[in-house]
N, C-alpha and C positions, 0 to 999 in steps of 0.2 A: 262036827267039823265038816259038814258036807259042803262041797263047792270051794273049799279052801285048800290051796296047795301048801304042803308042809315041806320046808327045806331043812334037811338034816346035814350039818356040815362035819360032824364027827371030829371036831377039833382042828380041822384044816384051816390054815390062814387064807384069807381072801385079800387079794391085792387089787385095788381099783385105782385107775388113773383119773386125774382131774380132766376137765373138759378140754383145756388147752393142750395137755399132754396127749390126750386121745386124738385130737385134731392133728397134732404134729406127727404122731405115729402113723396115722392114716395117710398123711401127705407123703411121708418118707417111704412108706411101703408102696404107695401108688407110683412114685418116681422109680423105685427099684424094679417094680414089675414092668414098667414101660421100658426101662433100660435093658432088662433081660429080653424082652420081646424084640427090641431094636437089634440086640446082639444076635438073636436067632435069625432074624430077617437078613442082617448083614452077612452072616455066615452062609445062608442059603444062596443069596445072590452071588456072593464071591465064588462059591464052589460051582455054581452053574456057569459063571464066566470062565472059571479055571478049566472046566471041562471043554468049553467051546474054544477057548484060545489055546490052551495047551501049555503055555509058558508059565502061567501063574501057578504058585503052589496051592495045595489044598489048605483050607483054614479050619482050625479046631475052634470049639466054642470058647475056650480060654483065650485063644489068640484074638477072636472077634471081640471079646470083652475088653482086652487090652487095647485094641485098635480104636474102639469107641471112646475109651477113657482118654487116650492120648489125643485123639482128634478133638475131644471136648475141652481139653486143657489149652489147645491152640486156638480155640474159638474165641475165648475172651482173655487175651494176654494181659498181664498186669500193666497198669498205667505208670507213667513217670511220677516221681515224687511231687513235682509241681502240681499236677492234676489232683493228686490226693490232698495236698494242703489246701488248694482252692475249694475242693469239695467239702472238707471239714469246716473251713471258714464260712462257706455258704450255709451249712447246717447250723452253725452257731448264730449267724445273722438271722436265719429263719426262726430260730428259737427265741430270739430277743423279743420282749414285749413291744408292741406297736409296729412290728415289721409288716410292711405291705409289699407284696411282690407285684411288680409292674411288668 
């Protein structure tokens, strides 16, 4: 058995993700990592400005996460019901056979 690696599992279960699930997990973890980095940068910039200005309160990491989350919610406000109906009807028309977009 020279040159062969032997894997002994000792009865432990192995969980493997499908390729699609693996890609989704990687993209979600990349997004969360970026979000945490943005929260750290926001906290650092805010606290530097708070030290310079003196009126602003100091910001904790938890507060910077909350501020980024709330600002992200206001970035893409929900559309009206009419827009959503038109969007769904457009998808149905695009899915119809023989549909040509001009």
